[in-house]
C-alpha positions in Angstrom: -202.0 46.0 -148.3 -201.9 42.7 -150.1 -199.7 39.8 -148.9 -196.4 39.2 -150.6 -196.6 37.3 -153.9 -194.4 34.6 -152.7 -196.8 33.5 -149.9 -199.9 31.7 -150.5 -202.9 34.0 -150.1 -204.7 31.4 -148.0 -202.1 31.5 -145.2 -202.3 35.3 -145.1 -206.0 35.1 -145.2 -206.2 32.6 -142.4 -203.8 34.8 -140.1 -201.3 32.0 -140.0 -198.5 34.6 -141.0 -198.2 38.0 -139.2 -196.3 40.7 -141.1 -194.5 43.2 -138.9 -194.7 46.7 -140.0 -191.6 48.7 -139.2 -191.0 52.4 -139.8 -188.6 53.1 -142.8 -184.9 53.4 -141.9 -185.6 51.9 -138.4 -182.6 49.5 -138.7 -180.4 52.3 -139.9 -181.5 54.7 -137.1 -180.7 51.9 -134.4 -177.4 51.1 -136.0 -176.4 54.8 -136.0 -177.6 55.1 -132.3 -175.4 52.1 -131.3 -172.4 53.5 -133.2 -172.7 56.8 -131.6 -173.0 55.2 -128.1 -169.9 53.0 -128.9 -167.7 55.9 -129.7 -168.9 58.0 -126.7 -168.0 55.1 -124.4 -164.5 55.1 -125.8 -163.4 58.7 -125.7 -159.7 59.3 -126.3 -157.7 60.5 -123.3 -156.8 64.2 -123.4 -153.1 64.8 -124.0 -151.1 66.3 -121.2 -148.6 69.1 -121.2 -146.3 70.7 -118.7 -146.7 74.2 -117.5 -143.1 74.9 -118.7 -144.0 74.0 -122.2 -146.3 77.1 -122.8 -144.8 79.7 -120.3 -144.1 83.1 -121.6 -141.8 85.8 -120.5 -142.2 89.2 -122.5 -140.2 92.4 -122.0 -141.1 95.9 -123.0 -139.3 99.3 -122.5 -141.7 102.1 -121.4 -141.4 104.8 -124.0 -143.1 108.3 -124.0 -145.9 107.2 -126.1 -146.8 104.5 -123.5 -147.2 106.8 -120.6 -149.9 108.9 -119.1 -149.8 112.5 -117.9 -147.8 111.6 -114.7 -145.1 109.8 -116.6 -146.2 106.4 -115.7 -147.0 103.5 -118.0 -150.7 103.7 -118.8 -153.0 101.1 -117.4 -154.6 100.3 -120.8 -151.2 99.6 -122.5 -150.2 97.3 -119.7 -153.5 95.5 -119.9 -152.9 95.1 -123.7 -149.5 93.7 -123.1 -150.6 91.4 -120.5 -153.4 90.1 -122.8 -150.8 89.4 -125.5 -148.6 87.4 -123.1 -151.6 85.4 -121.7 -152.9 84.7 -125.2 -149.5 83.4 -126.3 -149.3 81.0 -123.4 -152.9 79.7 -123.9 -152.4 79.2 -127.7 -149.1 77.4 -127.0 -150.9 75.0 -124.7 -153.9 74.4 -126.7 -152.1 74.5 -130.1 -155.2 76.5 -131.2 -156.6 79.9 -131.4 -157.2 81.2 -128.0 -159.6 84.0 -127.4 -160.0 86.0 -124.1 -163.3 85.1 -122.2 -162.8 87.1 -119.1 -160.3 88.9 -116.7 -160.4 89.0 -113.0 -158.4 90.1 -110.1 -156.5 92.7 -112.0 -154.4 94.6 -109.5 -152.2 97.7 -110.0 -149.9 97.7 -106.9 -147.0 99.9 -108.2 -146.6 102.5 -111.0 -144.0 101.7 -113.7 -141.9 104.7 -114.8 -140.8 106.0 -118.2 -137.8 104.3 -119.2 -138.1 101.2 -117.1 -138.2 97.6 -118.4 -141.5 95.8 -118.0 -141.2 92.0 -117.5 -144.5 90.1 -118.1 -144.7 86.3 -117.1 -147.6 84.3 -118.1 -148.3 80.6 -117.7 -151.3 78.2 -117.7 -152.6 77.7 -114.2 -155.1 74.9 -115.1 -156.9 73.6 -118.2 -160.4 72.6 -118.0 -162.4 71.2 -121.0 -162.2 73.9 -123.7 -161.0 76.8 -121.4 -157.7 77.7 -119.5 -156.8 79.9 -116.8 -153.7 81.9 -117.4 -151.9 83.7 -114.5 -150.0 86.9 -115.4 -147.4 88.7 -113.3 -145.8 92.0 -114.1 -142.5 93.3 -112.8 -140.7 96.6 -113.4 -136.8 96.8 -113.7 -134.6 99.8 -113.4 -131.9 99.1 -115.9 -129.4 101.4 -114.1 -129.7 99.8 -110.6 -131.1 96.3 -111.6 -133.8 96.6 -109.1 -137.0 94.7 -109.9 -140.3 95.2 -108.3 -143.6 93.3 -108.6 -146.3 95.7 -109.9 -149.4 93.8 -111.2 -151.0 90.4 -111.5 -154.2 89.1 -113.0 -156.1 85.9 -114.0 -157.3 85.6 -117.7 -159.8 83.0 -118.9 -159.2 81.8 -122.3 -161.3 79.5 -124.7 -159.7 77.5 -127.5 -161.4 77.5 -130.8 -161.0 76.3 -134.3 -161.0 78.0 -137.7 -164.9 77.9 -137.7 -165.2 79.5 -134.2 -166.2 76.2 -132.7 -164.8 75.3 -129.2 -162.1 72.6 -129.1 -160.9 70.4 -126.3 -157.6 71.5 -124.8 -154.7 69.2 -123.3 -154.6 68.8 -119.6 -151.9 70.7 -117.7 -149.5 68.8 -115.5 -148.3 70.9 -112.5 -144.8 69.8 -111.2 -143.3 72.3 -108.8 -145.0 73.3 -105.5 -146.0 76.7 -106.8 -147.4 75.3 -110.0 -149.4 72.7 -107.8 -150.7 75.5 -105.5 -151.9 77.6 -108.5 -153.4 74.4 -110.1 -155.7 74.0 -107.1 -156.5 77.5 -106.6 -157.6 77.9 -110.2 -160.4 75.3 -109.6 -161.5 77.5 -106.6 -161.6 80.5 -108.8 -163.5 78.8 -111.5 -166.2 77.7 -109.0 -166.5 81.3 -107.9 -166.8 82.7 -111.4 -169.5 80.1 -112.3 -171.5 81.0 -109.1 -171.3 84.7 -109.8 -172.3 84.0 -113.4 -175.4 82.1 -112.2 -176.2 84.7 -109.7 -176.2 87.5 -112.3 -178.5 85.3 -114.6 -181.0 84.7 -111.9 -181.2 88.3 -111.1 -182.2 89.4 -114.7 
């Protein structure tokens, strides 16, 4: 490579001047890397929301089309209603589309009869980075006597996504009451258990 025209050939030939060879766009790459590190070190804090801001209470009357051969509410129909209530709570909290990732600890304690009212309560127990645990409780109510019975409960995990299907960060949850604080702490234990079970299944394959 000939020396620059602005420099005397004698200086370049004598080795008095060293011309540093750098890869093309080196300065641009370094600047981009520094910019990325700058913004990574200054991440915006996640917004916070109260549990009450996204809580859901949904009611349904058990009709003949909802029952099985025994005249009780079909389990599949109840699970559908529970999923709907939980999805509404998760979407309210995230202000985004919420999709069901998993369901665990689904318990059927008491049958719900034809003509009874089903009350479904759903609330976000804890919000992680892009996922949320939503606790769902189900009660049956006899409209003639007013008697209300706890029938079912479950824990749903939802993931928040955008219009392109990419995960989005969700707000933190702020527990206030003793019951909310208890559920908030227990949700972390259940998440650790889910991750451990998932890792165990992956290792066994």
